[in-house]
Biopython code that builds the backbone (N, CA, C, O; Angstrom):
import numpy as np
from Bio.PDB.StructureBuilder import StructureBuilder

atoms = [
    (1, "MET", "N", (-12.509, 7.356, -5.861)),
    (1, "MET", "CA", (-11.311, 6.960, -5.126)),
    (1, "MET", "C", (-11.540, 5.609, -4.463)),
    (1, "MET", "O", (-12.654, 5.283, -4.053)),
    (2, "SER", "N", (-10.482, 4.838, -4.368)),
    (2, "SER", "CA", (-10.541, 3.529, -3.725)),
    (2, "SER", "C", (-10.308, 3.672, -2.222)),
    (2, "SER", "O", (-9.878, 4.720, -1.739)),
    (3, "ILE", "N", (-10.600, 2.606, -1.506)),
    (3, "ILE", "CA", (-10.317, 2.598, -0.064)),
    (3, "ILE", "C", (-8.834, 2.848, 0.170)),
    (3, "ILE", "O", (-8.456, 3.612, 1.058)),
    (4, "LEU", "N", (-7.997, 2.198, -0.632)),
    (4, "LEU", "CA", (-6.550, 2.372, -0.487)),
    (4, "LEU", "C", (-6.167, 3.837, -0.636)),
    (4, "LEU", "O", (-5.446, 4.369, 0.209)),
    (5, "SER", "N", (-6.627, 4.496, -1.678)),
    (5, "SER", "CA", (-6.246, 5.892, -1.903)),
    (5, "SER", "C", (-6.770, 6.798, -0.790)),
    (5, "SER", "O", (-6.062, 7.697, -0.337)),
    (6, "GLU", "N", (-7.996, 6.566, -0.352)),
    (6, "GLU", "CA", (-8.564, 7.370, 0.734)),
    (6, "GLU", "C", (-7.764, 7.199, 2.019)),
    (6, "GLU", "O", (-7.479, 8.169, 2.722)),
    (7, "ARG", "N", (-7.406, 5.953, 2.314)),
    (7, "ARG", "CA", (-6.688, 5.696, 3.567)),
    (7, "ARG", "C", (-5.238, 6.168, 3.515)),
    (7, "ARG", "O", (-4.683, 6.567, 4.539)),
    (8, "LEU", "N", (-4.623, 6.129, 2.341)),
    (8, "LEU", "CA", (-3.269, 6.675, 2.221)),
    (8, "LEU", "C", (-3.268, 8.165, 2.556)),
    (8, "LEU", "O", (-2.384, 8.647, 3.264)),
    (9, "ARG", "N", (-4.250, 8.883, 2.052)),
    (9, "ARG", "CA", (-4.349, 10.319, 2.352)),
    (9, "ARG", "C", (-4.659, 10.532, 3.829)),
    (9, "ARG", "O", (-4.042, 11.374, 4.482)),
    (10, "GLN", "N", (-5.613, 9.771, 4.353)),
    (10, "GLN", "CA", (-6.030, 9.913, 5.749)),
    (10, "GLN", "C", (-4.859, 9.710, 6.711)),
    (10, "GLN", "O", (-4.633, 10.529, 7.602)),
    (11, "ILE", "N", (-4.119, 8.622, 6.527)),
    (11, "ILE", "CA", (-3.037, 8.312, 7.457)),
    (11, "ILE", "C", (-1.882, 9.311, 7.321)),
    (11, "ILE", "O", (-1.238, 9.651, 8.313)),
    (12, "ARG", "N", (-1.621, 9.780, 6.100)),
    (12, "ARG", "CA", (-0.564, 10.777, 5.924)),
    (12, "ARG", "C", (-0.898, 12.049, 6.694)),
    (12, "ARG", "O", (-0.038, 12.628, 7.357)),
    (13, "ILE", "N", (-2.148, 12.476, 6.602)),
    (13, "ILE", "CA", (-2.579, 13.684, 7.309)),
    (13, "ILE", "C", (-2.542, 13.464, 8.820)),
    (13, "ILE", "O", (-2.104, 14.341, 9.565)),
    (14, "GLU", "N", (-3.004, 12.287, 9.277)),
    (14, "GLU", "CA", (-2.967, 11.968, 10.709)),
    (14, "GLU", "C", (-1.544, 12.007, 11.254)),
    (14, "GLU", "O", (-1.322, 12.440, 12.385)),
    (15, "LYS", "N", (-0.588, 11.561, 10.460)),
    (15, "LYS", "CA", (0.821, 11.527, 10.877)),
    (15, "LYS", "C", (1.510, 12.875, 10.661)),
    (15, "LYS", "O", (2.701, 13.028, 10.932)),
    (16, "GLN", "N", (0.741, 13.849, 10.170)),
    (16, "GLN", "CA", (1.227, 15.217, 9.927)),
    (16, "GLN", "C", (2.440, 15.247, 8.998)),
    (16, "GLN", "O", (3.431, 15.933, 9.249)),
    (17, "LEU", "N", (2.320, 14.476, 7.917)),
    (17, "LEU", "CA", (3.363, 14.444, 6.896)),
    (17, "LEU", "C", (2.835, 15.070, 5.616)),
    (17, "LEU", "O", (1.641, 14.992, 5.326)),
    (18, "THR", "N", (3.716, 15.685, 4.858)),
    (18, "THR", "CA", (3.338, 16.204, 3.549)),
    (18, "THR", "C", (3.569, 15.113, 2.508)),
    (18, "THR", "O", (4.244, 14.118, 2.773)),
    (19, "GLN", "N", (3.007, 15.311, 1.334)),
    (19, "GLN", "CA", (3.267, 14.382, 0.239)),
    (19, "GLN", "C", (4.757, 14.352, -0.079)),
    (19, "GLN", "O", (5.305, 13.299, -0.405)),
    (20, "ALA", "N", (5.409, 15.500, 0.016)),
    (20, "ALA", "CA", (6.847, 15.571, -0.247)),
    (20, "ALA", "C", (7.634, 14.765, 0.790)),
    (20, "ALA", "O", (8.608, 14.097, 0.443)),
    (21, "ASP", "N", (7.217, 14.823, 2.063)),
    (21, "ASP", "CA", (7.882, 14.040, 3.114)),
    (21, "ASP", "C", (7.845, 12.547, 2.779)),
    (21, "ASP", "O", (8.861, 11.856, 2.845)),
    (22, "VAL", "N", (6.660, 12.071, 2.422)),
    (22, "VAL", "CA", (6.482, 10.651, 2.129)),
    (22, "VAL", "C", (7.252, 10.270, 0.868)),
    (22, "VAL", "O", (7.906, 9.228, 0.829)),
    (23, "ALA", "N", (7.175, 11.106, -0.157)),
    (23, "ALA", "CA", (7.888, 10.843, -1.407)),
    (23, "ALA", "C", (9.389, 10.733, -1.161)),
    (23, "ALA", "O", (10.047, 9.848, -1.708)),
    (24, "ASN", "N", (9.932, 11.632, -0.336)),
    (24, "ASN", "CA", (11.366, 11.584, -0.023)),
    (24, "ASN", "C", (11.744, 10.286, 0.671)),
    (24, "ASN", "O", (12.794, 9.710, 0.385)),
    (25, "GLN", "N", (10.890, 9.817, 1.588)),
    (25, "GLN", "CA", (11.184, 8.575, 2.297)),
    (25, "GLN", "C", (11.096, 7.358, 1.368)),
    (25, "GLN", "O", (11.811, 6.374, 1.553)),
    (26, "LEU", "N", (10.211, 7.439, 0.369)),
    (26, "LEU", "CA", (10.084, 6.338, -0.597)),
    (26, "LEU", "C", (11.108, 6.439, -1.724)),
    (26, "LEU", "O", (11.386, 5.451, -2.403)),
    (27, "GLY", "N", (11.663, 7.625, -1.923)),
    (27, "GLY", "CA", (12.602, 7.825, -3.020)),
    (27, "GLY", "C", (11.912, 7.967, -4.364)),
    (27, "GLY", "O", (12.461, 7.578, -5.394)),
    (28, "ILE", "N", (10.694, 8.531, -4.355)),
    (28, "ILE", "CA", (9.938, 8.749, -5.589)),
    (28, "ILE", "C", (9.489, 10.203, -5.649)),
    (28, "ILE", "O", (9.662, 10.955, -4.689)),
    (29, "ALA", "N", (8.923, 10.588, -6.763)),
    (29, "ALA", "CA", (8.463, 11.969, -6.945)),
    (29, "ALA", "C", (7.186, 12.235, -6.140)),
    (29, "ALA", "O", (6.371, 11.336, -5.931)),
    (30, "ARG", "N", (7.029, 13.478, -5.696)),
    (30, "ARG", "CA", (5.854, 13.875, -4.924)),
    (30, "ARG", "C", (4.572, 13.624, -5.698)),
    (30, "ARG", "O", (3.566, 13.225, -5.112)),
    (31, "HIS", "N", (4.592, 13.852, -7.002)),
    (31, "HIS", "CA", (3.363, 13.670, -7.779)),
    (31, "HIS", "C", (2.920, 12.208, -7.792)),
    (31, "HIS", "O", (1.745, 11.924, -8.027)),
    (32, "SER", "N", (3.845, 11.275, -7.544)),
    (32, "SER", "CA", (3.454, 9.869, -7.437)),
    (32, "SER", "C", (2.599, 9.637, -6.195)),
    (32, "SER", "O", (1.623, 8.888, -6.239)),
    (33, "ILE", "N", (2.967, 10.278, -5.091)),
    (33, "ILE", "CA", (2.159, 10.185, -3.864)),
    (33, "ILE", "C", (0.785, 10.783, -4.113)),
    (33, "ILE", "O", (-0.230, 10.223, -3.699)),
    (34, "GLN", "N", (0.759, 11.915, -4.785)),
    (34, "GLN", "CA", (-0.513, 12.555, -5.119)),
    (34, "GLN", "C", (-1.379, 11.605, -5.951)),
    (34, "GLN", "O", (-2.582, 11.490, -5.713)),
    (35, "ARG", "N", (-0.778, 10.938, -6.907)),
    (35, "ARG", "CA", (-1.523, 10.012, -7.770)),
    (35, "ARG", "C", (-1.994, 8.776, -6.996)),
    (35, "ARG", "O", (-3.072, 8.250, -7.270)),
    (36, "PHE", "N", (-1.186, 8.307, -6.027)),
    (36, "PHE", "CA", (-1.643, 7.209, -5.152)),
    (36, "PHE", "C", (-2.899, 7.639, -4.402)),
    (36, "PHE", "O", (-3.871, 6.889, -4.315)),
    (37, "GLU", "N", (-2.866, 8.861, -3.862)),
    (37, "GLU", "CA", (-3.968, 9.361, -3.037)),
    (37, "GLU", "C", (-5.213, 9.693, -3.852)),
    (37, "GLU", "O", (-6.321, 9.648, -3.317)),
    (38, "TYR", "N", (-5.064, 10.017, -5.102)),
    (38, "TYR", "CA", (-6.222, 10.264, -5.971)),
    (38, "TYR", "C", (-6.740, 8.970, -6.597)),
    (38, "TYR", "O", (-7.819, 8.953, -7.189)),
    (39, "GLY", "N", (-5.975, 7.891, -6.467)),
    (39, "GLY", "CA", (-6.384, 6.621, -7.045)),
    (39, "GLY", "C", (-6.100, 6.507, -8.531)),
    (39, "GLY", "O", (-6.604, 5.602, -9.197)),
    (40, "THR", "N", (-5.298, 7.418, -9.051)),
    (40, "THR", "CA", (-4.930, 7.390, -10.465)),
    (40, "THR", "C", (-4.014, 6.212, -10.767)),
    (40, "THR", "O", (-4.144, 5.550, -11.797)),
    (41, "ILE", "N", (-3.082, 5.964, -9.846)),
    (41, "ILE", "CA", (-2.177, 4.819, -9.922)),
    (41, "ILE", "C", (-2.131, 4.170, -8.545)),
    (41, "ILE", "O", (-2.579, 4.755, -7.559)),
    (42, "ASN", "N", (-1.593, 2.972, -8.485)),
    (42, "ASN", "CA", (-1.483, 2.251, -7.224)),
    (42, "ASN", "C", (-0.030, 1.957, -6.911)),
    (42, "ASN", "O", (0.773, 1.745, -7.821)),
    (43, "PRO", "N", (0.319, 1.941, -5.624)),
    (43, "PRO", "CA", (1.707, 1.642, -5.263)),
    (43, "PRO", "C", (2.062, 0.192, -5.562)),
    (43, "PRO", "O", (1.212, -0.696, -5.500)),
    (44, "SER", "N", (3.319, -0.031, -5.883)),
    (44, "SER", "CA", (3.817, -1.399, -6.042)),
    (44, "SER", "C", (3.816, -2.074, -4.672)),
    (44, "SER", "O", (3.653, -1.411, -3.648)),
    (45, "ILE", "N", (3.995, -3.369, -4.659)),
    (45, "ILE", "CA", (4.076, -4.080, -3.378)),
    (45, "ILE", "C", (5.227, -3.527, -2.543)),
    (45, "ILE", "O", (5.077, -3.327, -1.338)),
    (46, "ASP", "N", (6.365, -3.281, -3.171)),
    (46, "ASP", "CA", (7.505, -2.722, -2.445)),
    (46, "ASP", "C", (7.152, -1.386, -1.797)),
    (46, "ASP", "O", (7.490, -1.143, -0.638)),
    (47, "ASN", "N", (6.471, -0.524, -2.551)),
    (47, "ASN", "CA", (6.098, 0.767, -1.989)),
    (47, "ASN", "C", (4.989, 0.639, -0.947)),
    (47, "ASN", "O", (4.943, 1.423, 0.001)),
    (48, "LEU", "N", (4.102, -0.331, -1.109)),
    (48, "LEU", "CA", (3.075, -0.570, -0.098)),
    (48, "LEU", "C", (3.733, -0.979, 1.221)),
    (48, "LEU", "O", (3.336, -0.518, 2.291)),
    (49, "ILE", "N", (4.728, -1.834, 1.133)),
    (49, "ILE", "CA", (5.462, -2.252, 2.333)),
    (49, "ILE", "C", (6.125, -1.039, 2.982)),
    (49, "ILE", "O", (6.040, -0.854, 4.196)),
    (50, "LYS", "N", (6.780, -0.221, 2.175)),
    (50, "LYS", "CA", (7.451, 0.967, 2.710)),
    (50, "LYS", "C", (6.446, 1.943, 3.326)),
    (50, "LYS", "O", (6.725, 2.552, 4.359)),
    (51, "LEU", "N", (5.277, 2.093, 2.692)),
    (51, "LEU", "CA", (4.245, 2.976, 3.250)),
    (51, "LEU", "C", (3.775, 2.467, 4.607)),
    (51, "LEU", "O", (3.567, 3.258, 5.528)),
    (52, "CYS", "N", (3.609, 1.169, 4.737)),
    (52, "CYS", "CA", (3.225, 0.588, 6.027)),
    (52, "CYS", "C", (4.295, 0.877, 7.082)),
    (52, "CYS", "O", (3.975, 1.157, 8.237)),
    (53, "GLN", "N", (5.544, 0.808, 6.684)),
    (53, "GLN", "CA", (6.638, 1.096, 7.607)),
    (53, "GLN", "C", (6.657, 2.574, 7.995)),
    (53, "GLN", "O", (6.805, 2.909, 9.171)),
    (54, "ILE", "N", (6.508, 3.447, 7.018)),
    (54, "ILE", "CA", (6.513, 4.891, 7.288)),
    (54, "ILE", "C", (5.392, 5.262, 8.252)),
    (54, "ILE", "O", (5.602, 6.024, 9.196)),
    (55, "TYR", "N", (4.206, 4.720, 8.010)),
    (55, "TYR", "CA", (3.034, 5.066, 8.813)),
    (55, "TYR", "C", (2.859, 4.162, 10.029)),
    (55, "TYR", "O", (1.984, 4.407, 10.860)),
    (56, "ASN", "N", (3.682, 3.119, 10.143)),
    (56, "ASN", "CA", (3.563, 2.131, 11.219)),
    (56, "ASN", "C", (2.125, 1.618, 11.320)),
    (56, "ASN", "O", (1.496, 1.660, 12.377)),
    (57, "ILE", "N", (1.637, 1.137, 10.189)),
    (57, "ILE", "CA", (0.260, 0.659, 10.094)),
    (57, "ILE", "C", (0.238, -0.640, 9.301)),
    (57, "ILE", "O", (1.065, -0.847, 8.413)),
    (58, "SER", "N", (-0.699, -1.504, 9.621)),
    (58, "SER", "CA", (-0.793, -2.772, 8.902)),
    (58, "SER", "C", (-1.424, -2.582, 7.531)),
    (58, "SER", "O", (-2.223, -1.670, 7.319)),
    (59, "ALA", "N", (-1.055, -3.447, 6.618)),
    (59, "ALA", "CA", (-1.586, -3.390, 5.256)),
    (59, "ALA", "C", (-3.067, -3.730, 5.213)),
    (59, "ALA", "O", (-3.784, -3.245, 4.337)),
    (60, "ASP", "N", (-3.540, -4.556, 6.144)),
    (60, "ASP", "CA", (-4.957, -4.934, 6.103)),
    (60, "ASP", "C", (-5.862, -3.734, 6.274)),
    (60, "ASP", "O", (-6.944, -3.695, 5.687)),
    (61, "TRP", "N", (-5.455, -2.760, 7.055)),
    (61, "TRP", "CA", (-6.258, -1.538, 7.189)),
    (61, "TRP", "C", (-6.161, -0.695, 5.906)),
    (61, "TRP", "O", (-7.177, -0.231, 5.389)),
    (62, "LEU", "N", (-4.941, -0.503, 5.398)),
    (62, "LEU", "CA", (-4.782, 0.290, 4.177)),
    (62, "LEU", "C", (-5.579, -0.292, 3.017)),
    (62, "LEU", "O", (-6.138, 0.453, 2.212)),
    (63, "LEU", "N", (-5.633, -1.620, 2.925)),
    (63, "LEU", "CA", (-6.316, -2.285, 1.818)),
    (63, "LEU", "C", (-7.821, -2.431, 2.049)),
    (63, "LEU", "O", (-8.541, -2.901, 1.167)),
    (64, "GLY", "N", (-8.299, -2.030, 3.229)),
    (64, "GLY", "CA", (-9.730, -2.086, 3.498)),
    (64, "GLY", "C", (-10.221, -3.433, 3.993)),
    (64, "GLY", "O", (-11.425, -3.692, 3.983)),
    (65, "ILE", "N", (-9.312, -4.295, 4.425)),
    (65, "ILE", "CA", (-9.693, -5.609, 4.928)),
    (65, "ILE", "C", (-10.297, -5.491, 6.327)),
    (65, "ILE", "O", (-11.197, -6.248, 6.688)),
    (66, "THR", "N", (-9.800, -4.546, 7.101)),
    (66, "THR", "CA", (-10.299, -4.313, 8.449)),
    (66, "THR", "C", (-10.495, -2.817, 8.660)),
    (66, "THR", "O", (-9.912, -1.996, 7.952)),
    (67, "GLU", "N", (-11.311, -2.480, 9.628)),
    (67, "GLU", "CA", (-11.559, -1.081, 9.968)),
    (67, "GLU", "C", (-10.636, -0.601, 11.086)),
    (67, "GLU", "O", (-10.571, 0.595, 11.371)),
    (68, "LYS", "N", (-9.927, -1.527, 11.715)),
    (68, "LYS", "CA", (-9.066, -1.189, 12.845)),
    (68, "LYS", "C", (-7.656, -0.880, 12.370)),
    (68, "LYS", "O", (-7.037, -1.676, 11.663)),
    (69, "GLN", "N", (-7.157, 0.282, 12.764)),
    (69, "GLN", "CA", (-5.773, 0.631, 12.455)),
    (69, "GLN", "C", (-4.866, -0.097, 13.440)),
    (69, "GLN", "O", (-4.896, 0.172, 14.641)),
    (70, "THR", "N", (-4.073, -1.007, 12.931)),
    (70, "THR", "CA", (-3.196, -1.808, 13.771)),
    (70, "THR", "C", (-1.742, -1.469, 13.472)),
    (70, "THR", "O", (-1.299, -1.583, 12.329)),
    (71, "PRO", "N", (-0.989, -1.047, 14.503)),
    (71, "PRO", "CA", (0.437, -0.793, 14.269)),
    (71, "PRO", "C", (1.160, -2.100, 13.977)),
    (71, "PRO", "O", (0.730, -3.175, 14.398)),
    (72, "LEU", "N", (2.251, -1.989, 13.259)),
    (72, "LEU", "CA", (3.066, -3.163, 12.955)),
    (72, "LEU", "C", (3.846, -3.566, 14.199)),
    (72, "LEU", "O", (4.354, -2.715, 14.928)),
    (73, "ASP", "N", (3.934, -4.864, 14.433)),
    (73, "ASP", "CA", (4.626, -5.354, 15.624)),
    (73, "ASP", "C", (6.140, -5.265, 15.481)),
    (73, "ASP", "O", (6.834, -4.792, 16.381)),
    (74, "SER", "N", (6.637, -5.720, 14.349)),
    (74, "SER", "CA", (8.075, -5.785, 14.147)),
    (74, "SER", "C", (8.402, -5.458, 12.703)),
    (74, "SER", "O", (7.788, -6.002, 11.786)),
    (75, "LYS", "N", (9.351, -4.587, 12.501)),
    (75, "LYS", "CA", (9.728, -4.239, 11.135)),
    (75, "LYS", "C", (10.240, -5.453, 10.370)),
    (75, "LYS", "O", (10.127, -5.498, 9.145)),
    (76, "ASP", "N", (10.801, -6.438, 11.068)),
    (76, "ASP", "CA", (11.290, -7.640, 10.402)),
    (76, "ASP", "C", (10.152, -8.474, 9.828)),
    (76, "ASP", "O", (10.346, -9.203, 8.855)),
    (77, "ASP", "N", (8.964, -8.370, 10.424)),
    (77, "ASP", "CA", (7.825, -9.186, 10.009)),
    (77, "ASP", "C", (6.913, -8.495, 9.000)),
    (77, "ASP", "O", (5.981, -9.126, 8.501)),
    (78, "GLN", "N", (7.144, -7.246, 8.687)),
    (78, "GLN", "CA", (6.215, -6.484, 7.863)),
    (78, "GLN", "C", (6.042, -7.057, 6.468)),
    (78, "GLN", "O", (4.911, -7.254, 6.023)),
    (79, "GLN", "N", (7.129, -7.326, 5.772)),
    (79, "GLN", "CA", (7.006, -7.823, 4.408)),
    (79, "GLN", "C", (6.310, -9.176, 4.388)),
    (79, "GLN", "O", (5.440, -9.414, 3.551)),
    (80, "GLU", "N", (6.686, -10.060, 5.301)),
    (80, "GLU", "CA", (6.051, -11.376, 5.366)),
    (80, "GLU", "C", (4.548, -11.235, 5.644)),
    (80, "GLU", "O", (3.737, -11.947, 5.053)),
    (81, "TYR", "N", (4.186, -10.325, 6.536)),
    (81, "TYR", "CA", (2.780, -10.123, 6.869)),
    (81, "TYR", "C", (1.996, -9.603, 5.655)),
    (81, "TYR", "O", (0.911, -10.101, 5.355)),
    (82, "ILE", "N", (2.540, -8.618, 4.972)),
    (82, "ILE", "CA", (1.851, -8.040, 3.814)),
    (82, "ILE", "C", (1.672, -9.089, 2.722)),
    (82, "ILE", "O", (0.604, -9.178, 2.116)),
    (83, "VAL", "N", (2.709, -9.882, 2.469)),
    (83, "VAL", "CA", (2.606, -10.937, 1.460)),
    (83, "VAL", "C", (1.532, -11.945, 1.861)),
    (83, "VAL", "O", (0.794, -12.430, 1.003)),
    (84, "SER", "N", (1.431, -12.272, 3.160)),
    (84, "SER", "CA", (0.408, -13.225, 3.593)),
    (84, "SER", "C", (-0.989, -12.652, 3.402)),
    (84, "SER", "O", (-1.909, -13.388, 3.046)),
    (85, "VAL", "N", (-1.170, -11.347, 3.633)),
    (85, "VAL", "CA", (-2.473, -10.710, 3.401)),
    (85, "VAL", "C", (-2.821, -10.785, 1.916)),
    (85, "VAL", "O", (-3.955, -11.104, 1.559)),
    (86, "ILE", "N", (-1.858, -10.494, 1.059)),
    (86, "ILE", "CA", (-2.086, -10.542, -0.383)),
    (86, "ILE", "C", (-2.446, -11.962, -0.820)),
    (86, "ILE", "O", (-3.354, -12.155, -1.628)),
    (87, "GLU", "N", (-1.737, -12.947, -0.288)),
    (87, "GLU", "CA", (-2.036, -14.336, -0.642)),
    (87, "GLU", "C", (-3.451, -14.726, -0.209)),
    (87, "GLU", "O", (-4.149, -15.420, -0.949)),
    (88, "LYS", "N", (-3.879, -14.294, 0.969)),
    (88, "LYS", "CA", (-5.237, -14.588, 1.441)),
    (88, "LYS", "C", (-6.280, -13.947, 0.530)),
    (88, "LYS", "O", (-7.297, -14.558, 0.201)),
    (89, "LEU", "N", (-6.010, -12.708, 0.128)),
    (89, "LEU", "CA", (-6.935, -12.038, -0.785)),
    (89, "LEU", "C", (-6.977, -12.745, -2.131)),
    (89, "LEU", "O", (-8.046, -12.911, -2.719)),
    (90, "ASN", "N", (-5.819, -13.158, -2.615)),
    (90, "ASN", "CA", (-5.763, -13.893, -3.880)),
    (90, "ASN", "C", (-6.562, -15.185, -3.794)),
    (90, "ASN", "O", (-7.286, -15.529, -4.729)),
    (91, "MET", "N", (-6.439, -15.893, -2.702)),
    (91, "MET", "CA", (-7.156, -17.145, -2.535)),
    (91, "MET", "C", (-8.664, -16.896, -2.462)),
    (91, "MET", "O", (-9.450, -17.679, -2.994)),
    (92, "ALA", "N", (-9.061, -15.816, -1.811)),
    (92, "ALA", "CA", (-10.483, -15.529, -1.628)),
    (92, "ALA", "C", (-11.137, -15.012, -2.902)),
    (92, "ALA", "O", (-12.283, -15.353, -3.198)),
    (93, "SER", "N", (-10.421, -14.199, -3.647)),
    (93, "SER", "CA", (-11.061, -13.557, -4.790)),
    (93, "SER", "C", (-10.392, -13.825, -6.125)),
    (93, "SER", "O", (-10.958, -13.509, -7.172)),
    (94, "GLY", "N", (-9.222, -14.390, -6.109)),
    (94, "GLY", "CA", (-8.510, -14.665, -7.351)),
    (94, "GLY", "C", (-7.675, -13.484, -7.821)),
    (94, "GLY", "O", (-6.746, -13.658, -8.609)),
    (95, "TYR", "N", (-7.989, -12.306, -7.354)),
    (95, "TYR", "CA", (-7.206, -11.121, -7.681)),
    (95, "TYR", "C", (-7.636, -9.986, -6.769)),
    (95, "TYR", "O", (-8.655, -10.069, -6.084)),
    (96, "LEU", "N", (-6.835, -8.917, -6.772)),
    (96, "LEU", "CA", (-7.110, -7.766, -5.908)),
    (96, "LEU", "C", (-7.837, -6.646, -6.637)),
    (96, "LEU", "O", (-7.995, -5.559, -6.082)),
    (97, "GLY", "N", (-8.270, -6.878, -7.831)),
    (97, "GLY", "CA", (-9.001, -5.838, -8.546)),
    (97, "GLY", "C", (-8.201, -4.576, -8.768)),
    (97, "GLY", "O", (-8.777, -3.490, -8.849)),
    (98, "GLY", "N", (-6.884, -4.690, -8.868)),
    (98, "GLY", "CA", (-6.053, -3.538, -9.182)),
    (98, "GLY", "C", (-5.627, -2.714, -7.989)),
    (98, "GLY", "O", (-5.126, -1.605, -8.173)),
    (99, "LEU", "N", (-5.802, -3.207, -6.766)),
    (99, "LEU", "CA", (-5.372, -2.419, -5.618)),
    (99, "LEU", "C", (-3.868, -2.207, -5.610)),
    (99, "LEU", "O", (-3.383, -1.109, -5.336)),
    (100, "ILE", "N", (-3.141, -3.265, -5.911)),
    (100, "ILE", "CA", (-1.689, -3.144, -5.942)),
    (100, "ILE", "C", (-1.133, -3.916, -7.114)),
    (100, "ILE", "O", (-1.801, -4.778, -7.686)),
    (101, "ASN", "N", (0.078, -3.602, -7.457)),
    (101, "ASN", "CA", (0.741, -4.188, -8.619)),
    (101, "ASN", "C", (1.920, -5.017, -8.129)),
    (101, "ASN", "O", (2.746, -4.506, -7.374)),
    (102, "PRO", "N", (2.026, -6.281, -8.535)),
    (102, "PRO", "CA", (3.122, -7.112, -8.064)),
    (102, "PRO", "C", (4.454, -6.831, -8.733)),
    (102, "PRO", "O", (5.474, -7.381, -8.318)),
    (103, "GLU", "N", (4.472, -6.008, -9.734)),
    (103, "GLU", "CA", (5.717, -5.712, -10.440)),
    (103, "GLU", "C", (6.663, -4.948, -9.516)),
    (103, "GLU", "O", (6.205, -4.216, -8.638)),
    (104, "PRO", "N", (7.960, -5.106, -9.697)),
    (104, "PRO", "CA", (8.914, -4.420, -8.840)),
    (104, "PRO", "C", (9.092, -2.945, -9.181)),
    (104, "PRO", "O", (9.900, -2.259, -8.555)),
    (105, "SER", "N", (8.355, -2.455, -10.158)),
    (105, "SER", "CA", (8.470, -1.043, -10.522)),
    (105, "SER", "C", (7.942, -0.164, -9.397)),
    (105, "SER", "O", (7.217, -0.643, -8.525)),
    (106, "LEU", "N", (8.291, 1.092, -9.409)),
    (106, "LEU", "CA", (7.863, 2.001, -8.353)),
    (106, "LEU", "C", (6.384, 2.323, -8.421)),
    (106, "LEU", "O", (5.765, 2.592, -7.392)),
    (107, "ILE", "N", (5.805, 2.301, -9.609)),
    (107, "ILE", "CA", (4.412, 2.683, -9.755)),
    (107, "ILE", "C", (3.669, 1.583, -10.491)),
    (107, "ILE", "O", (4.080, 1.157, -11.570)),
    (108, "GLY", "N", (2.584, 1.132, -9.907)),
    (108, "GLY", "CA", (1.793, 0.082, -10.519)),
    (108, "GLY", "C", (0.640, 0.666, -11.319)),
    (108, "GLY", "O", (0.281, 1.833, -11.161)),
    (109, "ALA", "N", (0.078, -0.148, -12.162)),
    (109, "ALA", "CA", (-1.064, 0.263, -12.973)),
    (109, "ALA", "C", (-2.337, -0.349, -12.411)),
    (109, "ALA", "O", (-2.348, -1.535, -12.081)),
    (110, "PRO", "N", (-3.413, 0.430, -12.292)),
    (110, "PRO", "CA", (-4.663, -0.116, -11.795)),
    (110, "PRO", "C", (-5.171, -1.232, -12.700)),
    (110, "PRO", "O", (-4.952, -1.217, -13.911)),
    (111, "GLY", "N", (-5.852, -2.194, -12.094)),
    (111, "GLY", "CA", (-6.494, -3.256, -12.858)),
    (111, "GLY", "C", (-5.625, -4.454, -13.174)),
    (111, "GLY", "O", (-6.083, -5.394, -13.823)),
    (112, "GLN", "N", (-4.370, -4.440, -12.725)),
    (112, "GLN", "CA", (-3.520, -5.584, -13.021)),
    (112, "GLN", "C", (-3.781, -6.708, -12.038)),
    (112, "GLN", "O", (-3.940, -6.466, -10.841)),
    (113, "LYS", "N", (-3.825, -7.936, -12.534)),
    (113, "LYS", "CA", (-4.044, -9.107, -11.700)),
    (113, "LYS", "C", (-2.805, -9.381, -10.855)),
    (113, "LYS", "O", (-1.675, -9.222, -11.318)),
    (114, "ILE", "N", (-3.027, -9.791, -9.628)),
    (114, "ILE", "CA", (-1.941, -10.061, -8.695)),
    (114, "ILE", "C", (-1.530, -11.528, -8.802)),
    (114, "ILE", "O", (-2.374, -12.424, -8.825)),
    (115, "SER", "N", (-0.240, -11.749, -8.867)),
    (115, "SER", "CA", (0.291, -13.099, -8.726)),
    (115, "SER", "C", (1.560, -12.997, -7.922)),
    (115, "SER", "O", (2.362, -12.084, -8.116)),
    (116, "TYR", "N", (1.736, -13.921, -7.035)),
    (116, "TYR", "CA", (2.920, -13.906, -6.176)),
    (116, "TYR", "C", (3.572, -15.268, -6.244)),
    (116, "TYR", "O", (2.947, -16.281, -5.932)),
    (117, "ASP", "N", (4.821, -15.294, -6.649)),
    (117, "ASP", "CA", (5.589, -16.532, -6.718)),
    (117, "ASP", "C", (6.651, -16.509, -5.642)),
    (117, "ASP", "O", (7.428, -15.559, -5.542)),
    (118, "LYS", "N", (6.683, -17.554, -4.841)),
    (118, "LYS", "CA", (7.709, -17.638, -3.807)),
    (118, "LYS", "C", (8.972, -18.208, -4.387)),
    (118, "LYS", "O", (9.964, -18.362, -3.674)),
]
sb = StructureBuilder()
sb.init_structure("model")
sb.init_model(0)
sb.init_chain("A")
sb.init_seg("    ")
for serial, (resi, resn, name, xyz) in enumerate(atoms, 1):
    if name == "N":
        sb.init_residue(resn, " ", resi, " ")
    sb.init_atom(name, np.array(xyz, "f"), 0.0, 1.0, " ", f" {name:<3s}", serial, name[0])
structure = sb.get_structure()
């Protein structure tokens, strides 16, 4: 399992939510949440943003960039913040090693290279 998958499960349990609760809020099937948590598939950027909103947690913690769980300051700033974290990771490593998928689909495939066009 990846850091992302482990932390998705951890935060869901801490927030006392079921996989079905989270799936309903995202508008996807429960088994997709299960697959995110097992690391079988990775959430799209859109779903990563929504997960951060649901859990009120920053993406840097979910992605393993920091060990500190930081609540989001403003829902208006969440997408911009997550995109900036992704851009920093892209600059540092050239790709995210499949943590997230930039495609607008609901479910991303592991191992896809990240590119973000403004």
